MARMAR-20221 format. One record per residue (C-alpha): x, y, z. Coordinates in steps of 0.5 Angstrom, whole numbers, padded with zeros to 4 digits. Example, Ala and Ser with C-alpha at 12.3 -4.5 7.8 and 13.67 -1.06 7.14 Angstrom:
% MARMAR-20221
R	px	py	pz
R	0025	-0009	0016 $
R	0027	-0002	0014 $
END
This chain:
% MARMAR-20221
R	px	py	pz
R	0249	0250	0292 $
R	0252	0246	0297 $
R	0259	0248	0299 $
R	0265	0245	0295 $
R	0272	0243	0296 $
R	0277	0247	0291 $
R	0275	0244	0284 $
R	0282	0242	0281 $
R	0284	0243	0274 $
R	0290	0240	0270 $
R	0292	0245	0265 $
R	0293	0252	0265 $
R	0291	0253	0257 $
R	0285	0257	0255 $
R	0280	0251	0256 $
R	0283	0250	0263 $
R	0283	0258	0265 $
R	0276	0259	0262 $
R	0273	0254	0266 $
R	0277	0257	0272 $
R	0274	0264	0271 $
R	0267	0261	0270 $
R	0267	0257	0277 $
R	0271	0263	0281 $
R	0265	0268	0278 $
R	0260	0263	0281 $
R	0264	0263	0288 $
R	0267	0256	0288 $
R	0274	0255	0290 $
R	0279	0253	0284 $
R	0286	0251	0284 $
R	0289	0250	0277 $
R	0295	0246	0276 $
R	0300	0248	0271 $
R	0306	0243	0269 $
R	0310	0249	0266 $
R	0313	0255	0269 $
R	0308	0260	0266 $
R	0301	0260	0262 $
R	0303	0259	0255 $
R	0309	0256	0256 $
R	0309	0251	0250 $
R	0308	0257	0245 $
R	0313	0262	0242 $
R	0309	0268	0241 $
R	0306	0266	0235 $
R	0300	0269	0232 $
R	0294	0264	0232 $
R	0287	0265	0230 $
R	0280	0265	0233 $
R	0275	0263	0227 $
R	0269	0268	0226 $
R	0265	0264	0221 $
R	0263	0258	0224 $
R	0256	0261	0227 $
R	0253	0268	0227 $
R	0255	0270	0234 $
R	0261	0275	0233 $
R	0267	0273	0237 $
R	0267	0279	0241 $
R	0260	0277	0243 $
R	0262	0270	0244 $
R	0268	0272	0249 $
R	0263	0276	0253 $
R	0258	0271	0253 $
R	0263	0266	0256 $
R	0265	0272	0262 $
R	0272	0273	0259 $
R	0274	0280	0258 $
R	0279	0282	0252 $
R	0285	0284	0256 $
R	0290	0281	0251 $
R	0292	0283	0244 $
R	0286	0281	0239 $
R	0286	0284	0231 $
R	0280	0283	0226 $
R	0282	0280	0220 $
R	0278	0282	0214 $
R	0283	0281	0208 $
R	0288	0276	0206 $
R	0291	0273	0200 $
R	0290	0265	0198 $
R	0296	0262	0194 $
R	0295	0256	0190 $
R	0300	0251	0188 $
R	0302	0255	0182 $
R	0303	0261	0187 $
R	0297	0265	0183 $
R	0294	0270	0188 $
R	0287	0270	0190 $
R	0285	0276	0194 $
R	0279	0275	0199 $
R	0276	0279	0203 $
R	0269	0280	0208 $
R	0265	0285	0210 $
R	0265	0282	0217 $
R	0271	0279	0220 $
R	0272	0272	0218 $
R	0277	0271	0224 $
R	0281	0275	0229 $
R	0288	0274	0231 $
R	0291	0273	0238 $
R	0298	0272	0240 $
R	0300	0266	0244 $
R	0306	0265	0249 $
R	0308	0268	0256 $
R	0309	0275	0254 $
R	0305	0280	0256 $
R	0299	0281	0252 $
R	0298	0274	0250 $
R	0291	0270	0250 $
R	0295	0266	0255 $
R	0297	0271	0260 $
R	0291	0275	0259 $
R	0286	0269	0261 $
R	0291	0267	0267 $
R	0291	0275	0270 $
R	0283	0274	0269 $
R	0283	0268	0273 $
R	0288	0270	0279 $
R	0284	0277	0279 $
R	0277	0272	0280 $
R	0281	0269	0286 $
R	0283	0262	0282 $
R	0290	0259	0285 $
R	0294	0257	0280 $
R	0300	0253	0282 $
R	0306	0253	0277 $
R	0311	0247	0275 $
R	0306	0242	0279 $
R	0303	0237	0275 $
R	0297	0234	0277 $
R	0295	0227	0275 $
R	0289	0226	0271 $
R	0285	0222	0276 $
R	0286	0227	0281 $
R	0283	0233	0277 $
R	0276	0235	0277 $
R	0277	0238	0270 $
R	0282	0235	0265 $
R	0285	0241	0261 $
R	0292	0238	0259 $
R	0292	0239	0251 $
R	0293	0234	0246 $
R	0295	0227	0247 $
R	0295	0224	0240 $
R	0297	0228	0234 $
R	0292	0228	0228 $
R	0296	0234	0225 $
R	0303	0237	0226 $
R	0305	0244	0225 $
R	0312	0247	0225 $
R	0312	0255	0226 $
R	0318	0261	0227 $
R	0317	0267	0230 $
R	0321	0273	0228 $
R	0322	0281	0227 $
R	0321	0283	0219 $
R	0320	0289	0215 $
R	0315	0286	0211 $
R	0308	0290	0211 $
R	0302	0287	0215 $
R	0301	0280	0211 $
R	0296	0275	0212 $
R	0298	0270	0207 $
R	0296	0262	0206 $
R	0299	0257	0201 $
R	0295	0251	0199 $
R	0299	0246	0196 $
R	0299	0238	0198 $
R	0306	0237	0195 $
R	0309	0242	0200 $
R	0304	0241	0206 $
R	0301	0235	0205 $
R	0293	0235	0208 $
R	0295	0242	0211 $
R	0297	0249	0209 $
R	0302	0254	0210 $
R	0301	0261	0213 $
R	0305	0267	0214 $
R	0302	0272	0218 $
R	0305	0279	0219 $
R	0303	0284	0224 $
R	0306	0290	0227 $
R	0313	0288	0224 $
R	0313	0281	0227 $
R	0312	0275	0223 $
R	0309	0268	0224 $
R	0311	0263	0219 $
R	0308	0256	0219 $
R	0307	0249	0216 $
R	0301	0245	0218 $
R	0300	0238	0216 $
R	0296	0231	0217 $
R	0301	0226	0214 $
R	0308	0224	0213 $
R	0310	0227	0220 $
R	0317	0225	0220 $
R	0319	0230	0215 $
R	0316	0236	0218 $
R	0322	0240	0218 $
R	0323	0239	0211 $
R	0316	0241	0209 $
R	0317	0247	0213 $
R	0323	0249	0210 $
R	0320	0248	0203 $
R	0314	0252	0205 $
R	0319	0258	0207 $
R	0322	0258	0201 $
R	0316	0258	0197 $
R	0313	0264	0201 $
R	0320	0268	0199 $
R	0319	0267	0192 $
R	0313	0271	0193 $
R	0316	0277	0197 $
R	0324	0276	0199 $
R	0325	0275	0206 $
R	0329	0271	0211 $
R	0329	0268	0218 $
R	0334	0272	0222 $
R	0338	0268	0226 $
R	0339	0270	0234 $
R	0335	0270	0240 $
R	0330	0275	0236 $
R	0327	0268	0232 $
R	0324	0263	0236 $
R	0322	0256	0233 $
R	0317	0251	0236 $
R	0312	0245	0234 $
R	0305	0244	0236 $
R	0300	0239	0234 $
R	0292	0238	0234 $
R	0288	0232	0237 $
R	0281	0230	0234 $
R	0276	0225	0236 $
R	0268	0223	0236 $
R	0265	0221	0243 $
R	0259	0220	0246 $
R	0262	0222	0253 $
R	0268	0227	0255 $
R	0267	0225	0262 $
R	0270	0219	0266 $
R	0269	0217	0273 $
R	0267	0224	0274 $
R	0272	0228	0271 $
R	0271	0233	0265 $
R	0275	0233	0259 $
R	0276	0239	0256 $
R	0279	0242	0250 $
R	0284	0238	0246 $
R	0285	0233	0252 $
R	0278	0231	0250 $
R	0279	0231	0243 $
R	0275	0238	0241 $
R	0277	0241	0235 $
R	0275	0243	0228 $
R	0278	0238	0224 $
R	0278	0242	0217 $
R	0283	0248	0219 $
R	0285	0246	0226 $
R	0282	0252	0229 $
R	0281	0250	0236 $
R	0280	0256	0240 $
R	0273	0256	0240 $
R	0272	0249	0242 $
R	0277	0250	0248 $
R	0274	0256	0251 $
R	0267	0253	0250 $
R	0268	0246	0253 $
R	0272	0250	0259 $
R	0266	0254	0260 $
R	0261	0248	0259 $
R	0265	0244	0264 $
R	0265	0249	0269 $
R	0257	0250	0268 $
R	0256	0243	0270 $
R	0259	0244	0277 $
R	0255	0250	0278 $
R	0249	0247	0276 $
R	0250	0240	0279 $
R	0243	0239	0282 $
R	0240	0240	0276 $
R	0240	0233	0273 $
R	0239	0236	0266 $
R	0245	0240	0266 $
R	0250	0235	0265 $
R	0257	0237	0261 $
R	0256	0231	0256 $
R	0249	0234	0254 $
R	0252	0241	0254 $
R	0258	0240	0249 $
R	0254	0235	0245 $
R	0249	0241	0244 $
R	0254	0246	0242 $
R	0259	0242	0239 $
R	0257	0235	0237 $
R	0254	0236	0230 $
R	0260	0241	0228 $
R	0265	0236	0230 $
R	0262	0231	0225 $
R	0261	0236	0220 $
R	0269	0238	0220 $
R	0271	0231	0220 $
R	0267	0230	0213 $
R	0270	0237	0211 $
R	0277	0234	0213 $
R	0276	0228	0208 $
R	0273	0233	0202 $
R	0279	0237	0203 $
R	0284	0231	0203 $
R	0281	0227	0198 $
R	0280	0233	0193 $
R	0288	0234	0192 $
R	0291	0240	0189 $
R	0285	0240	0184 $
R	0280	0241	0190 $
R	0284	0246	0193 $
R	0285	0250	0187 $
R	0277	0250	0186 $
R	0276	0252	0194 $
R	0281	0258	0193 $
R	0278	0261	0187 $
R	0271	0260	0190 $
R	0273	0264	0196 $
R	0275	0270	0192 $
R	0269	0271	0188 $
R	0265	0273	0194 $
R	0265	0275	0201 $
R	0270	0270	0204 $
R	0266	0269	0211 $
R	0260	0267	0208 $
R	0263	0262	0203 $
R	0267	0259	0209 $
R	0261	0259	0214 $
R	0258	0255	0208 $
R	0263	0249	0209 $
R	0261	0249	0217 $
R	0254	0249	0216 $
R	0250	0242	0217 $
R	0248	0239	0210 $
R	0244	0233	0209 $
R	0249	0230	0204 $
R	0255	0231	0209 $
R	0251	0227	0215 $
R	0250	0221	0209 $
R	0257	0222	0208 $
R	0260	0221	0215 $
R	0259	0214	0216 $
R	0263	0212	0210 $
R	0269	0217	0212 $
R	0269	0214	0219 $
R	0269	0207	0216 $
R	0275	0209	0212 $
R	0279	0213	0217 $
R	0277	0208	0223 $
R	0282	0206	0228 $
R	0283	0199	0229 $
R	0289	0199	0234 $
R	0289	0202	0241 $
R	0290	0209	0242 $
R	0293	0214	0248 $
R	0286	0218	0249 $
R	0285	0218	0256 $
R	0277	0218	0256 $
R	0272	0212	0254 $
R	0270	0209	0248 $
R	0270	0214	0242 $
R	0272	0214	0235 $
R	0279	0217	0232 $
R	0283	0217	0226 $
R	0288	0211	0224 $
R	0295	0214	0223 $
R	0298	0211	0217 $
R	0305	0207	0218 $
R	0310	0212	0220 $
R	0306	0218	0221 $
R	0308	0219	0228 $
R	0312	0225	0230 $
R	0317	0220	0234 $
R	0323	0224	0230 $
R	0321	0231	0231 $
R	0324	0233	0238 $
R	0319	0239	0239 $
R	0313	0234	0238 $
R	0316	0229	0243 $
R	0316	0235	0248 $
R	0309	0236	0247 $
R	0307	0229	0247 $
R	0310	0229	0254 $
R	0305	0233	0257 $
END
């Protein structure tokens, strides 16, 4: 392997740090440029999910295969309660974990601080409060550039017992869902939507009141409570490279579109981009070839799943959660991720229905992305503007 100048990565999120850790493990010099003052600076200490049902490989085994140590908070999830529009409770459970909770943000124990510590221990130089232009980067890991889904969250202390609740109601969370996760006296309350973004705050408040009907609680005022916004970006493309740069994570539109759980995509694409530098003398070891083999079909399936989820409305959601409660929820959700012949047939129709006919702000080459309805931009949402500025 020939000697290298430092490989430069724009962004110290999970995808960028995954790439940096793999590159450093191979003995290559790496510099990561992060616009914020710390890894995880755009998050508020919220609980997020690494899904564990899209394939046979368990999340801890997958992390180990990527060369990532578990030096961060992680908890398996085997039980939850799904609520439909009428608040009827549907307890779900699985033999193996169907997800793992992790925490995001700048605090000790978060995924972000854990990965940053691993990178630095491997010799990676992380340069904070410095923005690297895309054209100067070898790997672009700057997060989402256009919203296909928007979420508002609150993190606060609570006396509620450990809780994993998900509420499905298109009137309260159009195209999405709401969630209340409580672990060890700390709550994350969130509402995620895929349309009508300008009413995000109203939907969040309505979801909070709806959850309070199940078990009364309040969001305390003061410094112990934090609010934040996030959004996800999704696209289908033949290439995630441009002028030699690799686009990873949501900077490359890599996301599972069904529930917006993108951490597997982020860490996987970061690792694969690094491998493409390590094995650059092998013509077949290209980044595009690798990510298409690992994630290409899965993304297409998730687009069809997203269409079915939205087209089904509340009647479809009620059916979904009743089915999920009948058996092992991990097996049921794994079936959604499985490629089916009928989904391949439906894919061209979904792409035609949702195709974008106007310019977009994705930074990479030719691709498919979803057309946004008129007024469906987060321009009136201060938190979303902050994110879009990255």
